[in-house]
N, CA, C and O of each residue as an XYZ file, in Angstrom:
396
protein
N      23.733    -23.748     19.844
C      23.424    -24.325     18.559
C      22.892    -23.219     17.640
O      21.955    -22.501     17.989
N      23.489    -23.103     16.496
C      23.109    -22.082     15.528
C      21.808    -22.475     14.842
O      21.687    -23.577     14.306
N      20.840    -21.571     14.862
C      19.539    -21.834     14.249
C      19.569    -21.493     12.759
O      20.336    -20.640     12.313
N      18.727    -22.174     12.016
C      18.489    -21.886     10.609
C      17.091    -21.295     10.545
O      16.126    -21.947     10.944
N      16.971    -20.080     10.052
C      15.677    -19.416     10.012
C      15.019    -19.660      8.653
O      15.617    -19.419      7.604
N      13.784    -20.140      8.696
C      12.994    -20.348      7.488
C      11.784    -19.425      7.562
O      11.020    -19.464      8.527
N      11.616    -18.596      6.534
C      10.451    -17.716      6.448
C       9.341    -18.456      5.725
O       9.464    -18.808      4.552
N       8.259    -18.685      6.448
C       7.159    -19.499      5.940
C       5.898    -18.646      5.887
O       5.623    -17.874      6.805
N       5.137    -18.791      4.809
C       3.873    -18.091      4.661
C       2.940    -18.490      5.803
O       2.735    -19.677      6.055
N       2.383    -17.507      6.487
C       1.509    -17.762      7.634
C       0.305    -18.622      7.254
O      -0.240    -19.323      8.107
N      -0.117    -18.582      5.993
C      -1.241    -19.410      5.544
C      -0.926    -20.903      5.619
O      -1.839    -21.728      5.612
N       0.345    -21.253      5.690
C       0.768    -22.652      5.739
C       1.013    -23.159      7.162
O       1.406    -24.309      7.354
N       0.782    -22.311      8.143
C       1.129    -22.637      9.533
C       0.561    -23.975      9.992
O       1.244    -24.721     10.695
N      -0.668    -24.293      9.611
C      -1.275    -25.557     10.040
C      -0.632    -26.772      9.384
O      -0.705    -27.877      9.923
N      -0.005    -26.580      8.229
C       0.587    -27.690      7.480
C       2.035    -27.991      7.874
O       2.525    -29.096      7.639
N       2.707    -27.026      8.462
C       4.147    -27.142      8.704
C       4.514    -28.274      9.655
O       5.443    -29.021      9.348
N       3.842    -28.444     10.792
C       4.234    -29.562     11.674
C       4.167    -30.912     10.964
O       5.063    -31.740     11.129
N       3.131    -31.142     10.187
C       3.002    -32.394      9.449
C       4.066    -32.535      8.372
O       4.607    -33.621      8.159
N       4.362    -31.432      7.693
C       5.391    -31.462      6.656
C       6.738    -31.862      7.260
O       7.431    -32.730      6.729
N       7.099    -31.230      8.360
C       8.392    -31.538      8.988
C       8.392    -32.953      9.576
O       9.413    -33.638      9.522
N       7.280    -33.392     10.128
C       7.193    -34.764     10.654
C       7.392    -35.772      9.522
O       8.025    -36.810      9.716
N       6.856    -35.468      8.352
C       7.051    -36.354      7.206
C       8.507    -36.414      6.783
O       8.971    -37.461      6.330
N       9.235    -35.321      6.919
C      10.661    -35.352      6.579
C      11.434    -36.220      7.580
O      12.388    -36.902      7.208
N      11.022    -36.191      8.834
C      11.648    -37.058      9.832
C      11.367    -38.521      9.484
O      12.255    -39.367      9.578
N      10.132    -38.812      9.084
C       9.793    -40.167      8.654
C      10.602    -40.574      7.425
O      11.029    -41.722      7.308
N      10.808    -39.629      6.512
C      11.607    -39.902      5.320
C      13.015    -40.356      5.693
O      13.587    -41.228      5.039
N      13.568    -39.762      6.745
C      14.915    -40.147      7.174
C      14.985    -41.633      7.496
O      15.929    -42.314      7.096
N      13.995    -42.134      8.213
C      13.984    -43.554      8.571
C      13.856    -44.421      7.326
O      14.545    -45.433      7.195
N      12.977    -44.027      6.417
C      12.794    -44.802      5.187
C      14.072    -44.782      4.350
O      14.467    -45.804      3.790
N      14.707    -43.633      4.268
C      15.948    -43.522      3.488
C      17.036    -44.405      4.085
O      17.743    -45.098      3.354
N      17.175    -44.386      5.400
C      18.196    -45.223      6.046
C      17.919    -46.705      5.808
O      18.841    -47.469      5.521
N      16.663    -47.114      5.924
C      16.304    -48.514      5.659
C      16.546    -48.864      4.197
O      17.046    -49.944      3.883
N      16.191    -47.951      3.315
C      16.380    -48.183      1.878
C      17.859    -48.259      1.526
O      18.255    -49.031      0.654
N      18.658    -47.472      2.191
C      20.097    -47.499      1.939
C      20.669    -48.864      2.322
O      21.494    -49.421      1.598
N      20.230    -49.396      3.457
C      20.673    -50.722      3.881
C      20.268    -51.812      2.900
O      20.969    -52.814      2.754
N      19.138    -51.617      2.229
C      18.648    -52.585      1.251
C      19.129    -52.276     -0.171
O      18.772    -52.967     -1.125
N      19.939    -51.233     -0.291
C      20.423    -50.760     -1.594
C      19.263    -50.446     -2.545
O      19.339    -50.693     -3.748
N      18.191    -49.897     -1.973
C      17.010    -49.502     -2.739
C      17.152    -48.022     -3.111
O      16.540    -47.148     -2.498
N      17.955    -47.775     -4.105
C      18.256    -46.403     -4.507
C      17.067    -45.728     -5.181
O      16.973    -44.501     -5.174
N      16.164    -46.502     -5.759
C      15.000    -45.918     -6.407
C      14.078    -45.257     -5.384
O      13.572    -44.161     -5.626
N      13.860    -45.906     -4.252
C      13.038    -45.299     -3.198
C      13.690    -44.031     -2.684
O      13.012    -43.025     -2.476
N      14.997    -44.065     -2.478
C      15.715    -42.875     -2.011
C      15.586    -41.758     -3.033
O      15.351    -40.605     -2.670
N      15.739    -42.091     -4.300
C      15.642    -41.086     -5.360
C      14.254    -40.453     -5.367
O      14.137    -39.233     -5.487
N      13.201    -41.258     -5.242
C      11.839    -40.732     -5.250
C      11.578    -39.810     -4.057
O      11.005    -38.732     -4.220
N      11.992    -40.226     -2.871
C      11.795    -39.385     -1.684
C      12.584    -38.090     -1.798
O      12.082    -37.016     -1.466
N      13.814    -38.197     -2.267
C      14.652    -37.007     -2.426
C      14.063    -36.063     -3.470
O      14.093    -34.844     -3.300
N      13.532    -36.624     -4.540
C      12.909    -35.807     -5.578
C      11.716    -35.035     -5.007
O      11.522    -33.863     -5.329
N      10.925    -35.686     -4.167
C       9.790    -35.014     -3.529
C      10.265    -33.885     -2.613
O       9.667    -32.809     -2.587
N      11.335    -34.133     -1.866
C      11.877    -33.077     -1.006
C      12.351    -31.894     -1.843
O      12.100    -30.736     -1.511
N      13.036    -32.210     -2.927
C      13.538    -31.168     -3.827
C      12.380    -30.330     -4.345
O      12.489    -29.107     -4.433
N      11.274    -30.977     -4.687
C      10.136    -30.269     -5.246
C       9.283    -29.529     -4.237
O       8.663    -28.521     -4.575
N       9.239    -30.008     -3.009
C       8.311    -29.425     -2.034
C       8.947    -28.430     -1.071
O       8.264    -27.533     -0.575
N      10.215    -28.569     -0.803
C      10.851    -27.739      0.224
C      10.633    -26.254      0.054
O      10.159    -25.584      0.971
N      10.972    -25.736     -1.101
C      10.859    -24.306     -1.352
C       9.428    -23.807     -1.277
O       9.184    -22.684     -0.836
N       8.482    -24.630     -1.701
C       7.075    -24.241     -1.665
C       6.565    -24.031     -0.252
O       5.621    -23.271     -0.032
N       7.179    -24.696      0.694
C       6.812    -24.526      2.099
C       7.701    -23.510      2.810
O       7.475    -23.198      3.979
N       8.699    -23.000      2.116
C       9.600    -22.022      2.721
C      10.899    -22.624      3.232
O      11.661    -21.954      3.929
N      11.159    -23.878      2.892
C      12.361    -24.559      3.361
C      13.311    -24.811      2.188
O      13.412    -25.928      1.680
N      13.999    -23.758      1.775
C      14.925    -23.880      0.646
C      16.041    -24.879      0.939
O      16.557    -25.521      0.024
N      16.410    -25.010      2.200
C      17.441    -25.975      2.582
C      17.019    -27.398      2.259
O      17.840    -28.202      1.819
N      15.752    -27.718      2.470
C      15.254    -29.060      2.164
C      15.304    -29.295      0.659
O      15.614    -30.399      0.211
N      15.001    -28.265     -0.118
C      15.097    -28.381     -1.575
C      16.529    -28.708     -1.988
O      16.745    -29.593     -2.817
N      17.499    -28.011     -1.427
C      18.911    -28.242     -1.762
C      19.367    -29.637     -1.350
O      20.060    -30.323     -2.102
N      18.977    -30.041     -0.165
C      19.344    -31.377      0.333
C      18.712    -32.443     -0.551
O      19.367    -33.416     -0.927
N      17.443    -32.257     -0.879
C      16.757    -33.209     -1.743
C      17.428    -33.343     -3.098
O      17.567    -34.448     -3.622
N      17.844    -32.219     -3.666
C      18.516    -32.254     -4.971
C      19.824    -33.024     -4.893
O      20.116    -33.847     -5.761
N      20.615    -32.760     -3.854
C      21.898    -33.455     -3.695
C      21.686    -34.942     -3.443
O      22.423    -35.777     -3.968
N      20.680    -35.268     -2.640
C      20.418    -36.668     -2.334
C      19.874    -37.405     -3.560
O      20.218    -38.564     -3.790
N      19.039    -36.746     -4.334
C      18.513    -37.358     -5.548
C      19.651    -37.707     -6.508
O      19.693    -38.805     -7.064
N      20.565    -36.766     -6.692
C      21.706    -37.016     -7.576
C      22.554    -38.169     -7.051
O      23.004    -39.013     -7.826
N      22.772    -38.207     -5.750
C      23.552    -39.293     -5.152
C      22.852    -40.640     -5.346
O      23.512    -41.654     -5.574
N      21.529    -40.654     -5.256
C      20.785    -41.900     -5.447
C      20.886    -42.378     -6.889
O      21.026    -43.574     -7.145
N      20.816    -41.444     -7.828
C      20.968    -41.799     -9.244
C      22.333    -42.443     -9.472
O      22.463    -43.399    -10.236
N      23.345    -41.903     -8.798
C      24.719    -42.409     -8.940
C      25.002    -43.602     -8.022
O      26.091    -44.174     -8.063
N      24.028    -43.972     -7.202
C      24.186    -45.049     -6.214
C      25.392    -44.804     -5.305
O      26.167    -45.710     -4.999
N      25.515    -43.543     -4.888
C      26.623    -43.094     -4.054
C      26.167    -43.119     -2.589
O      25.661    -42.124     -2.069
N      26.353    -44.255     -1.945
C      25.869    -44.419     -0.576
C      26.552    -43.463      0.401
O      25.920    -42.997      1.349
N      27.803    -43.172      0.186
C      28.508    -42.250      1.065
C      27.903    -40.856      1.044
O      27.749    -40.222      2.087
N      27.566    -40.387     -0.137
C      26.951    -39.055     -0.256
C      25.532    -39.068      0.287
O      25.100    -38.086      0.890
N      24.807    -40.144      0.091
C      23.462    -40.234      0.659
C      23.545    -40.158      2.181
O      22.767    -39.440      2.809
N      24.477    -40.887      2.772
C      24.651    -40.838      4.236
C      24.985    -39.426      4.686
O      24.491    -38.962      5.713
N      25.825    -38.743      3.917
C      26.192    -37.367      4.263
C      24.962    -36.465      4.208
O      24.768    -35.633      5.094
N      24.134    -36.619      3.183
C      22.937    -35.794      3.058
C      21.904    -36.123      4.141
O      21.157    -35.242      4.568
N      21.856    -37.371      4.581
C      20.997    -37.728      5.710
C      21.420    -36.927      6.937
O      20.577    -36.390      7.655
N      22.727    -36.847      7.173
C      23.239    -36.072      8.304
C      22.910    -34.584      8.150
O      22.537    -33.919      9.116
N      23.051    -34.076      6.939
C      22.734    -32.670      6.671
C      21.252    -32.406      6.945
O      20.904    -31.391      7.548
N      20.379    -33.319      6.504
C      18.950    -33.150      6.736
C      18.620    -33.238      8.221
O      17.822    -32.445      8.722
N      19.216    -34.182      8.926
C      18.987    -34.284     10.372
C      19.396    -32.988     11.066
O      18.674    -32.482     11.925
N      20.549    -32.460     10.691
C      21.041    -31.214     11.271
C      20.092    -30.058     10.954
O      19.773    -29.245     11.822
N      19.653    -30.000      9.714
C      18.732    -28.942      9.295
C      17.446    -29.004     10.124
O      16.989    -27.988     10.647
N      16.872    -30.191     10.239
C      15.614    -30.336     10.981
C      15.782    -30.018     12.457
O      14.850    -29.521     13.089
N      16.948    -30.294     13.014
C      17.220    -29.957     14.415
C      17.353    -28.455     14.621
O      16.989    -27.937     15.676
N      17.874    -27.752     13.618
C      18.204    -26.337     13.781
C      17.175    -25.366     13.198
O      17.223    -24.172     13.493
N      16.253    -25.857     12.382
C      15.353    -24.928     11.705
C      14.419    -24.240     12.699
O      13.832    -24.862     13.584
N      14.313    -22.951     12.511
C      13.427    -22.112     13.310
C      12.514    -21.401     12.320
O      12.984    -20.775     11.370
N      11.227    -21.501     12.544
C      10.251    -20.994     11.585
C       9.795    -19.599     11.992
O       9.437    -19.345     13.142
N       9.823    -18.715     11.018
C       9.288    -17.379     11.171
C       8.128    -17.252     10.185
O       8.324    -17.364      8.975
N       6.931    -17.020     10.697
C       5.769    -16.897      9.825
C       5.635    -15.462      9.347
O       5.696    -14.516     10.132
N       5.453    -15.325      8.049
C       5.344    -13.983      7.439
C       4.003    -13.823      6.757
O       3.722    -12.768      6.187
């Protein structure tokens, strides 16, 4: 399995496990919201990912959040499902390097 390397500021080391756990929780909420056609909740969560990912050193999460936010605005369930898969893959493969 190919790893994705994220360079994270060592000062954030204590926050990273919680940050990533919250993204895993977001996946469940997004999937439930998608089933309920609650695109506003998906848009809000995706917007937060877009805004926070890079600050923690996870540029991939920022990109995924941006794509998912746009899909939620467009109510494009197929693209949201695709971005959920991309995020799951990212979280499975990310390897953190503290700098």
